[in-house]
C-alpha positions in Angstrom: -11.2 -16.1 -10.4 -9.2 -14.7 -13.3 -5.8 -13.4 -12.8 -4.4 -10.0 -13.1 -2.5 -9.1 -16.4 -2.5 -6.6 -19.1 -5.3 -6.5 -22.1 -2.1 -6.7 -25.0 1.1 -7.0 -25.6 1.0 -3.3 -26.7 -0.6 -2.3 -23.6 1.9 -4.1 -21.4 5.0 -2.3 -23.2 3.6 1.1 -22.9 3.2 0.4 -18.9 6.9 -1.0 -18.1 8.5 1.7 -20.7 6.5 4.4 -18.3 7.3 2.0 -15.1 11.0 1.8 -16.1 11.9 5.1 -16.8 10.1 6.1 -13.3 11.7 4.0 -11.2 14.9 5.1 -12.3 13.9 8.7 -12.6 11.8 8.8 -8.8 14.0 6.3 -6.8 16.7 8.3 -4.7 19.8 6.9 -4.6 20.8 3.1 -5.2 18.2 0.3 -5.1 18.4 -3.5 -5.3 15.5 -5.1 -7.5 15.0 -8.7 -8.0 11.5 -11.1 -8.3 11.4 -13.6 -5.7 9.0 -16.9 -6.7 5.8 -17.2 -5.1 2.8 -19.9 -5.7 1.0 -17.1 -7.3 3.5 -16.0 -9.5 7.0 -13.6 -9.5 6.8 -10.9 -7.0 9.1 -7.6 -7.8 10.5 -6.0 -4.7 13.0 -3.1 -4.5 15.4 -3.0 -1.4 17.9 0.2 -0.3 19.5 1.1 3.1 21.7 -0.5 5.6 21.5 -4.3 6.2 19.5 -5.0 9.2 17.2 -7.9 10.4 14.0 -6.2 11.0 13.6 -4.0 7.7 10.7 -2.0 7.1 8.3 -3.2 4.0 6.1 -1.2 2.5 2.9 -2.6 0.7 0.9 -0.4 -1.7 -2.7 0.5 -1.9 -5.2 -1.0 -5.0 -4.0 -0.2 -8.2 -0.8 0.6 -7.0 3.3 -0.4 -6.9 6.6 0.1 -5.0 6.5 3.9 -6.6 3.6 5.6 -4.8 6.3 5.1 -2.0 9.2 7.2 -3.7 9.3 10.1 -1.2 9.6 7.2 1.7 12.7 5.9 0.7 15.2 8.0 1.2 13.8 8.9 5.6 13.2 5.5 6.2 16.7 4.2 3.9 18.7 6.6 6.1 17.9 4.4 9.6 17.3 0.9 8.4 16.4 -1.4 4.9 13.6 -0.4 3.4 11.5 -2.6 0.9 8.8 -1.8 -1.6 6.7 -4.7 -3.1 4.8 -4.8 -6.0 1.7 -6.7 -4.7 0.8 -9.6 -7.4 -2.5 -9.1 -9.2 -1.5 -4.9 -9.3 -0.1 -3.1 -12.6 3.7 -3.5 -11.7 6.6 -5.3 -12.4 5.1 -8.7 -10.5 3.8 -11.5 -12.5 0.7 -12.9 -11.4 0.3 -16.7 -12.4 -2.3 -17.7 -10.1 -6.0 -16.2 -8.8 -5.9 -15.0 -5.0 -9.5 -16.1 -3.8 -9.5 -14.9 -0.1 -8.1 -13.1 2.7 -6.3 -16.8 3.3 -4.6 -16.6 -0.5 -3.4 -13.2 0.4 -1.7 -13.8 3.1 0.5 -16.9 2.1 1.5 -14.8 -0.7 3.0 -12.1 1.8 4.2 -15.0 3.8 6.3 -16.5 1.2 7.6 -13.2 0.1 8.8 -12.7 3.4 9.8 -15.8 3.4 11.9 -15.4 0.2 13.3 -12.0 2.0 14.7 -14.1 5.1 12.9 -11.6 7.0 11.6 -12.6 10.4 11.1 -9.5 12.3 9.5 -7.1 9.7 8.2 -3.9 10.5 5.1 -4.3 7.8 3.6 -0.9 6.5 0.3 -1.1 4.4 -1.7 1.4 2.6 -5.2 1.3 1.8 -5.9 -2.2 0.2 -1.9 -3.1 1.7 -3.4 -2.8 4.7 -6.0 -5.6 4.8 -2.9 -7.4 3.3 -0.8 -6.7 6.6 -3.6 -7.1 8.6 -4.5 -11.0 7.1 -1.4 -11.9 6.9 -1.0 -11.3 10.9 -3.9 -13.0 11.4 -3.1 -15.9 9.2 0.6 -16.1 9.6 1.9 -14.8 12.5 5.4 -14.6 13.9 7.3 -13.1 11.0 6.1 -9.7 11.7 7.1 -7.4 15.0 4.7 -4.3 14.1 2.2 -2.9 11.8 1.6 0.3 10.6 -1.5 1.0 8.7 -1.9 3.7 6.7 -6.2 4.5 6.1 -6.4 0.4 5.9 -9.2 -0.9 4.1 -11.0 -3.9 6.0 -13.0 -1.8 8.5 -16.1 -0.7 6.1 -17.4 -1.7 2.5 -16.7 1.0 0.4 -19.6 3.0 -0.5 -20.7 5.5 -3.0 -18.9 8.7 -1.3 -15.5 6.3 -1.8 -16.4 5.3 -5.1 -17.4 9.2 -6.1 -14.0 10.3 -4.3 -12.3 7.6 -6.9 -13.9 8.9 -9.8 -13.4 12.4 -9.0 -9.9 12.0 -8.5 -9.7 10.2 -11.6 -11.1 12.7 -13.7 -8.9 15.6 -11.6 -6.0 13.6 -12.7 -6.5 14.1 -16.5 -6.9 18.1 -15.6 -4.2 20.4 -16.9 -1.4 20.7 -14.8 -2.1 24.2 -13.5 -5.7 23.4 -12.3 -4.7 20.2 -10.4 -3.9 22.3 -7.1 -7.0 23.5 -7.1 -8.9 20.7 -8.0 -7.1 18.1 -5.3 -8.2 20.8 -2.9 -12.0 20.8 -4.3 -12.2 16.7 -4.8 -9.9 16.1 -1.6 -7.3 14.5 -3.1 -3.5 15.4 -2.9 -2.5 12.2 -5.1 -3.4 14.0 -8.2 -0.4 16.3 -7.9 2.2 13.6 -8.3 2.7 14.5 -11.9 4.7 11.1 -12.8 2.3 8.9 -10.9 -0.4 10.2 -12.8 1.0 9.0 -15.7 2.1 5.8 -14.2 -1.9 5.7 -14.0 -2.8 6.1 -17.0 -0.7 3.4 -18.1 -2.1 1.4 -16.0 -5.4 1.6 -18.0 -4.9 -1.2 -20.1 -4.1 -3.5 -16.8 -7.1 -5.6 -15.6 -6.9 -5.9 -11.7 -8.4 -9.5 -10.2 -8.1 -9.5 -6.7 -10.7 -10.4 -4.0 -12.2 -7.3 -2.4 -11.5 -6.2 1.1 -13.9 -7.7 3.2 -14.4 -6.0 6.5 -12.7 -7.8 9.2 -14.7 -9.5 11.8 -14.6 -8.6 15.8 -12.8 -12.0 16.3 -9.9 -11.6 14.1 -9.2 -8.3 15.3 -8.3 -9.7 18.6 -5.9 -12.4 17.1 -4.0 -9.0 16.4 -1.2 -9.1 19.0 1.4 -7.6 17.5 1.7 -3.5 18.3 0.2 -1.5 15.3 0.0 1.7 14.6 -3.5 3.2 12.6 -2.9 6.4 10.9 -6.1 7.6 9.5 -7.3 10.5 7.8 -10.2 12.7 9.7 -11.8 13.5 6.0 -11.4 9.8 4.8 -14.0 8.7 2.7 -13.0 4.8 2.7 -14.5 4.9 6.5 -16.0 6.9 9.4 -12.3 7.4 11.1 -13.1 8.1 14.8 -15.8 4.8 14.4 -12.7 2.8 13.0 -10.5 4.7 16.0 -13.0 3.1 19.0 -13.4 -0.1 17.6 -9.3 -0.5 17.4 -9.2 0.6 20.4 -11.9 -1.8 22.0 -10.6 -4.7 20.3 -6.8 -4.6 19.8 -4.9 -3.6 23.2 -1.5 -3.6 21.7 -2.7 -0.7 18.7 -2.1 2.7 18.8 -4.5 4.9 16.4 -3.6 8.9 15.4 -6.6 10.4 13.1 -4.8 12.8 11.2 -6.7 16.2 11.2 -7.6 17.3 7.7 -6.2 14.6 6.1 -8.0 12.2 3.3 -7.6 8.8 2.2 -4.8 10.1 0.5 -2.8 10.4 3.2 0.4 9.1 2.3 0.4 11.5 -0.2 -1.3 14.5 2.4 1.2 14.2 5.0 4.5 12.2 3.6 6.5 13.9 6.3 4.1 13.0 9.1 3.4 9.6 8.2 7.6 8.7 7.3 8.3 10.0 11.0 5.5 7.7 12.4 6.8 4.8 10.6 10.7 5.2 12.0 9.6 5.8 15.4 7.3 2.9 15.8 9.9 0.7 14.1 12.3 2.3 16.6 9.9 1.6 19.1 
C-alpha cells in the first residue's frame, strides 16, 4: 500500500501556503505547534489552553486536518488543554513515511502520538474517520484514554451510494459562488460548504493523494471490548449510516456508552451544531 502525498512540489507548496495562512487566521489565541515522530511519519499537533493531565485530543474526518476544529478551540481551551492532530496520510502538515494497512496500524500510530504527548488520561474526540481511529485505538491499546466522544463515527456501516452522492453534491456546491451556498447547503444537507475558508483549503488539497485504509465495520466482539465512557453524537439525517440502528447497536453492546441522536443534523454535525457539540465534549470530559 502506498502513502499519502502530494502529486508534485507545486501542489505541496500551494496547499501549505493556504494551510499556513488559515492556521494563523482561524486559530483563536496563542497556540503551540510541533511535530511528533512516529513509526508512520511525523505528526503535526497544535496545543492550546491551560496545562492539565487529561487533555482533549481532536481527530478530524477523512480529507481533513486540525483546522476543521477552529470553532472548537476557544470554548474548550477556556477549561482545559486542547490538542488538534493532523492525521498522517491526510492533507495537512504531517508527513507520512510508511503505509497504514489497517485498523491495527491506525491504532498504533495514535498510541505513539499520545505517548509523545505524554497523555495518560486523554479525552479523545473523533469525527467520522477520526472516530473510527479513536475506537480502533481503544480496542488495540486500552489504558491511555479516559473517555471517548465520537461525532458521526465511521465503522458502523459500509458507505453506500447515498453517502458518496452526498459527498459529491457537497463538493460541487462548495465550488458555487458564495451567495448561492446557503441555499445549496440546505438543499444538499451539508453545512460544511458554508465554511468559506475551509473550502479554499479543500480545493488546495485536491493535489493530495490519500492512501489510508478504509474504515471497515466493527464487529460485535470489537465493540464489546470498549470499556471507557463513550459518548456517541449522531446526526438524525446522516447519509453515512442509519442513526437509530447505530444507537440500538451501541446500546446493546457497549454498556458504558451514551448515545444522542441530534434532530435535523446530517453527517456534517460538527458544522451543523458546533455549540451543541462543543458543550457535549466539555460535559463528557468533565464527567
